[in-house]
C-alpha positions in Angstrom: -141.0 -4.7 -50.1 -141.6 -8.3 -48.1 -141.1 -6.4 -44.9 -144.0 -3.8 -45.7 -146.4 -6.7 -46.8 -146.3 -8.4 -43.5 -146.5 -5.2 -42.2 -149.8 -4.7 -44.2 -150.7 -8.1 -43.0 -150.2 -7.9 -39.5 -151.7 -4.5 -39.3 -154.8 -6.2 -40.6 -154.8 -8.6 -38.3 -154.4 -6.8 -35.0 -156.6 -4.0 -36.2 -160.2 -5.7 -36.8 -161.9 -2.8 -36.3 -160.3 -0.4 -38.7 -161.9 0.8 -42.0 -165.0 1.8 -43.5 -167.4 -1.2 -43.4 -168.7 -1.0 -47.5 -166.4 1.2 -48.4 -167.3 1.7 -51.3 -170.9 2.4 -51.0 -169.7 5.5 -49.5 -167.2 6.4 -52.6 -170.0 5.6 -55.1 -172.3 8.0 -53.1 -169.6 10.7 -53.4 -169.3 10.7 -56.8 -172.8 11.0 -57.5 -173.1 13.9 -55.5 -170.0 15.2 -57.3 -171.4 14.4 -60.6 -174.5 16.8 -59.6 -172.3 19.6 -58.4 -170.1 19.3 -61.8 -173.8 19.4 -63.8 -174.9 22.6 -61.7 -171.5 24.5 -61.1 -169.6 23.3 -63.8 -165.8 24.1 -64.1 -166.3 25.8 -60.8 -166.9 22.6 -58.9 -164.8 21.0 -60.1 -162.1 23.8 -59.0 -163.1 23.6 -55.9 -162.9 19.9 -55.3 -159.3 19.4 -57.1 -156.4 18.0 -55.1 -154.0 21.1 -55.7 -151.2 21.4 -53.2 -150.8 25.2 -53.8 -154.2 26.0 -52.4 -154.5 23.0 -49.7 -150.8 25.0 -47.9 -153.1 28.1 -48.1 -155.6 26.7 -46.0 -158.2 24.4 -48.0 -157.6 21.1 -46.6 -161.0 20.2 -47.7 -159.5 19.1 -50.9 -157.3 16.2 -49.3 -160.8 14.4 -49.4 -162.9 16.3 -52.0 -160.6 15.4 -54.8 -161.3 11.1 -54.0 -164.6 12.1 -55.3 -164.1 13.8 -58.3 -165.9 11.3 -61.3 -163.9 9.6 -64.3 -166.9 11.0 -66.8 -169.1 13.6 -67.1 -171.1 11.7 -69.2 -174.1 9.4 -67.3 -174.3 6.2 -68.7 -170.4 6.1 -68.7 -170.4 7.2 -65.2 -173.0 4.4 -64.1 -171.3 1.8 -66.1 -167.6 2.9 -64.5 -169.5 2.9 -60.7 -171.0 -0.2 -61.1 -167.7 -1.7 -62.0 -166.1 0.1 -59.0 -168.6 -1.1 -56.5 -168.6 -4.6 -57.8 -165.0 -4.7 -57.9 -164.4 -3.1 -54.3 -167.0 -5.6 -52.7 -165.2 -8.7 -54.0 -162.0 -7.8 -52.3 -163.5 -6.7 -49.0 -165.3 -9.8 -48.9 -161.8 -11.7 -49.5 -159.8 -9.6 -47.4 -161.9 -8.2 -45.0 -162.8 -4.6 -44.0 -159.3 -4.0 -42.6 -157.7 -4.7 -45.0 -159.4 -3.4 -48.2 -160.0 -0.1 -46.6 -156.1 0.0 -45.9 -155.5 -0.3 -49.8 -157.7 1.6 -51.0 -157.0 4.7 -48.5 -153.1 3.4 -49.1 -153.7 4.6 -52.7 -155.7 7.9 -52.0 -152.7 8.9 -49.6 -150.1 8.0 -52.2 -151.8 9.5 -54.8 -152.0 12.7 -52.8 -148.3 12.7 -51.7 -147.2 12.0 -55.6 -149.4 15.3 -56.2 -147.5 16.8 -53.4 -144.3 15.6 -54.5 -144.5 17.1 -58.4 -145.6 20.4 -56.3 -142.5 20.7 -54.8 -140.3 19.3 -57.3 -142.0 21.1 -60.6 -144.1 23.8 -58.9 -147.5 22.5 -60.6 -149.8 19.9 -60.8 -153.8 19.6 -60.0 -155.2 16.0 -59.3 -158.4 15.1 -59.9 -160.0 11.4 -59.0 -158.0 8.6 -58.5 -158.4 6.8 -61.5 -155.4 4.6 -60.9 -156.5 3.8 -57.9 -159.3 2.2 -59.5 -157.4 0.7 -62.2 -154.9 -1.1 -59.4 -158.0 -2.3 -57.8 -158.9 -4.3 -60.9 -155.3 -5.6 -60.8 -155.6 -6.9 -57.2 -159.1 -8.4 -58.2 -157.5 -10.0 -61.3 -154.3 -11.1 -59.2 -157.2 -13.0 -56.8 -159.7 -13.8 -59.0 -157.3 -14.6 -62.9 -160.2 -17.1 -64.1 -163.1 -14.7 -63.1 -165.2 -14.2 -66.5 -166.4 -10.7 -67.1 -168.1 -9.2 -70.1 -165.7 -6.9 -72.4 -167.9 -3.9 -73.7 -170.5 -5.4 -71.6 -170.7 -8.2 -74.2 -167.7 -10.4 -74.3 -166.7 -12.5 -72.0 -163.4 -12.5 -71.1 -161.1 -13.4 -68.2 -160.1 -11.3 -65.6 -155.9 -12.2 -66.0 -156.0 -10.8 -69.8 -158.4 -7.4 -69.2 -155.4 -7.2 -66.2 -152.7 -7.4 -69.1 -154.4 -5.3 -70.8 -154.7 -2.7 -67.7 -151.0 -2.6 -67.2 -150.9 -2.0 -71.1 -152.7 1.6 -69.7 -150.0 2.2 -67.3 -147.1 1.5 -69.7 -149.1 3.7 -72.5 -150.2 6.2 -69.7 -146.7 6.7 -68.3 -145.1 6.7 -71.3 -147.3 9.3 -73.2 -146.8 11.6 -70.0 -143.3 11.9 -70.2 -143.6 12.3 -73.4 -145.5 15.7 -72.9 -143.4 16.3 -69.9 -146.5 16.2 -67.7 -144.7 14.6 -64.7 -147.2 14.2 -62.0 -149.4 12.0 -64.8 -146.4 9.8 -65.1 -146.2 9.5 -61.4 -150.1 8.6 -60.4 -149.7 5.4 -61.8 -146.2 4.5 -60.4 -147.7 5.4 -57.4 -150.9 3.3 -58.1 -148.5 0.2 -59.4 -146.2 0.4 -55.7 -149.7 0.4 -53.7 -150.5 -2.8 -55.6 -146.9 -4.2 -55.1 -146.8 -3.8 -51.8 -150.2 -5.8 -51.2 -149.3 -8.3 -53.3 -145.5 -8.8 -53.3 -145.2 -12.0 -51.8 -147.7 -13.6 -53.7 -145.8 -12.5 -57.1 -142.3 -13.9 -55.7 -143.9 -17.3 -54.6 -145.9 -17.1 -58.3 -142.1 -17.2 -59.0 -140.6 -19.3 -57.7 -143.2 -22.2 -58.2 -142.7 -21.2 -62.2 -139.1 -21.4 -61.9 -139.1 -24.4 -59.8 -141.4 -26.5 -62.3 -139.0 -24.7 -64.7 -136.3 -26.8 -63.4 -138.0 -29.9 -63.0 -139.0 -30.1 -66.7 -135.2 -29.3 -67.5 -133.6 -32.0 -64.7 -131.8 -34.6 -66.6 -134.3 -37.2 -64.5 -137.2 -35.7 -66.0 -135.6 -35.8 -69.6 -135.1 -39.5 -69.1 -138.7 -40.2 -68.1 -140.5 -38.4 -70.8 -138.2 -40.2 -73.3 -138.5 -43.2 -71.7 -142.3 -42.7 -71.8 -142.1 -41.7 -75.5 -140.3 -45.4 -75.8 -142.6 -46.9 -73.9 -145.9 -45.8 -76.1 -144.1 -46.6 -79.2 -143.5 -50.0 -78.0 -147.4 -50.7 -76.8 -148.1 -49.9 -80.3 -145.3 -52.1 -82.0 -146.3 -54.8 -79.1 -150.3 -55.4 -78.6 -149.9 -54.3 -74.9 -149.1 -51.8 -72.7 -147.3 -54.5 -69.4 -145.3 -57.1 -69.4 -144.0 -58.7 -66.7 -140.0 -59.1 -66.6 -140.3 -62.6 -64.4 -143.1 -64.4 -66.1 -143.7 -62.8 -69.5 -147.3 -62.5 -68.7 -149.1 -59.3 -70.6 -152.5 -57.0 -69.8 -153.6 -57.7 -73.0 -153.5 -61.9 -71.7 -154.4 -61.1 -68.8 -156.9 -57.7 -68.3 -157.6 -58.6 -64.3 -153.9 -58.9 -63.6 -152.6 -55.7 -62.1 -149.2 -54.7 -63.1 -146.4 -52.6 -61.7 -142.9 -51.1 -61.9 -140.0 -51.2 -59.1 -138.9 -48.4 -57.8 -135.5 -49.9 -56.9 -134.9 -51.0 -59.9 -132.6 -49.5 -62.1 -134.5 -48.2 -65.2 -138.0 -48.9 -65.5 -138.9 -52.5 -65.3 -142.3 -53.8 -65.2 -144.3 -56.7 -63.0 -146.8 -58.4 -62.0 -148.4 -58.2 -58.8 -147.2 -62.5 -58.2 -143.9 -61.0 -58.7 -143.5 -56.9 -57.8 -142.0 -58.0 -54.2 -140.2 -61.8 -55.5 -137.5 -60.9 -57.7 -134.1 -60.1 -58.1 -133.7 -56.1 -58.8 -132.0 -54.8 -62.2 -128.5 -52.7 -61.1 -127.8 -51.9 -64.8 
């Protein structure tokens, strides 16, 4: 997976003119046209645009493109909100990644969707694909991975961070997969898997680096030296309350309470935690036990 991720990065860097600038504008425009066609001709228009490999293999190759523009909803208000959100997310990703990488992300998601439908057709002799719903969901996962603390409006009213919505997005993926498997709708189970695979290809290195940082942080917290330092810090705070001062020189006995302008330091060469004033930090015999 790392090699695929590296190949994506290399391709985006070496092909700066690849892709369609402002791609989401054309996707939204195509959805709007498809919506009006559905309003005019209903099921006939939907049947004309859907990705059906049995018909593609008979020469109806336009379906490899038109299925992308099948709208997610036939309700005008819901479609406007969905398209606005998709346009916003897409523009943010293109601004962050650049046109080549974002175009590759969206197009690879669409291609994986088409290939998944082909696998389903070959294996189960059926399955028709309408739209790229899961590609849009994987776009939001990409947005949340890049901007986890971005504030979005849940139901366009409640402010919530993108990372929490991403968790809900993953739950929806899981529910859709399990529900499709329970109903033996294998194509519907494979489509979200393909979208997640596309996301992993682009974010595998970032996810692995994040896990490495988390494991390193956990190892650091569980190191004996860290535990000893935390224990010593707690004892120090307790002594501060009891003694009425925070720092006391091991040599002259002056404290930060009596001498507030005096600087105090801890010697890194002494065994344990021993404090010295600025007059004795470099002039003392190191503690060894």
